[in-house]
C-alpha positions as CSV (number, residue, x, y, z in Angstrom):
1,M,-22.3,-10.2,45.5
2,E,-19.6,-9.8,48.2
3,R,-15.5,-11.0,47.5
4,S,-14.2,-13.0,49.5
5,A,-11.1,-11.9,50.6
6,K,-8.3,-13.8,51.2
7,S,-6.5,-14.2,54.3
8,P,-2.3,-13.2,54.3
9,T,-1.6,-17.2,54.3
10,Q,-2.8,-19.0,51.7
11,K,-1.9,-15.7,49.4
12,K,1.5,-16.7,50.5
13,A,1.2,-20.2,50.6
14,F,0.5,-19.9,46.6
15,S,3.3,-17.6,45.9
16,W,6.1,-20.1,48.0
17,E,4.8,-23.9,45.7
18,S,4.5,-20.9,42.7
19,R,8.5,-19.6,43.5
20,T,9.6,-23.4,44.6
21,T,8.0,-24.9,40.9
22,R,10.1,-22.3,39.2
23,H,13.4,-22.4,41.3
24,L,12.5,-26.4,41.0
25,I,12.8,-25.8,36.8
26,T,15.3,-23.9,37.3
27,V,17.8,-26.4,39.3
28,A,16.3,-28.7,36.8
29,C,18.1,-27.4,33.8
30,I,20.9,-25.9,34.8
31,I,22.0,-29.5,35.7
32,V,21.0,-31.1,32.1
33,I,22.8,-28.8,30.9
34,V,25.9,-29.3,32.6
35,L,25.8,-32.7,32.2
36,V,24.6,-32.6,28.9
37,L,28.4,-30.1,28.6
38,I,30.3,-33.1,30.6
39,F,29.1,-35.6,28.4
40,A,30.8,-33.7,25.2
41,Y,33.7,-33.0,26.8
42,L,33.4,-36.2,27.3
43,L,33.4,-37.8,23.6
44,N,34.7,-35.4,22.2
45,P,37.6,-37.1,20.8
46,V,40.6,-34.9,20.8
47,A,39.5,-33.1,24.0
48,S,38.8,-36.4,26.1
49,P,40.4,-37.4,29.0
50,I,39.2,-40.6,27.8
51,A,39.7,-40.2,24.4
52,S,41.8,-44.0,24.1
53,I,39.1,-45.6,24.6
54,H,36.4,-43.9,22.0
55,D,38.7,-45.6,19.0
56,E,41.8,-47.3,19.0
57,E,42.4,-46.1,14.8
58,I,42.2,-42.0,16.2
59,H,45.3,-40.7,17.7
60,D,46.7,-37.5,18.0
61,E,49.1,-37.3,20.3
62,D,50.0,-33.6,19.8
63,R,46.4,-32.8,20.7
64,D,46.3,-30.4,17.4
65,G,42.6,-31.8,16.0
66,Y,44.2,-34.4,13.1
67,A,45.2,-38.3,13.9
68,D,49.0,-39.3,13.8
69,S,48.2,-41.1,10.9
70,D,46.6,-38.2,8.7
71,D,49.6,-35.4,10.6
72,I,52.7,-35.4,8.7
73,F,54.2,-34.0,12.4
74,P,52.7,-35.8,14.8
75,D,54.5,-34.4,17.8
76,D,53.9,-30.6,17.3
77,A,50.3,-29.3,17.8
78,N,50.6,-26.2,16.1
79,E,52.0,-28.1,12.0
80,W,50.1,-31.0,10.6
81,A,50.7,-29.9,6.9
82,D,53.4,-29.7,4.7
83,T,51.4,-29.0,0.8
84,D,54.5,-28.5,-0.9
85,E,56.4,-31.7,0.4
86,D,59.9,-28.7,2.1
87,G,59.4,-29.8,5.3
88,M,58.6,-27.5,6.5
89,G,55.0,-27.5,8.2
90,D,52.7,-25.2,6.1
91,L,52.5,-22.6,8.6
92,S,56.4,-22.5,9.6
93,Y,55.7,-19.7,6.2
94,E,53.7,-17.6,8.5
95,Y,55.1,-16.6,10.8
96,A,59.0,-16.1,8.6
């Protein structure tokens, strides 16, 4: 039984198609991942530059992750609660 010898051109063409397919799949995956990250950023109400269109009730002026309606210190990104009601934020004691 004789083996049919493949010409170098046929072998090269096959490996080129395979390599091209792998590159296309890799590029497509990277594009999908980048798009998912962009949409996740844009839809995150805390970090999003378009946060104002998400929900008019959610407003966080200091961008600390707490809505101004729930934030005792809406202009201070380092403080949001005062559980002992002494006028100083709960985190102020950590730095004193």
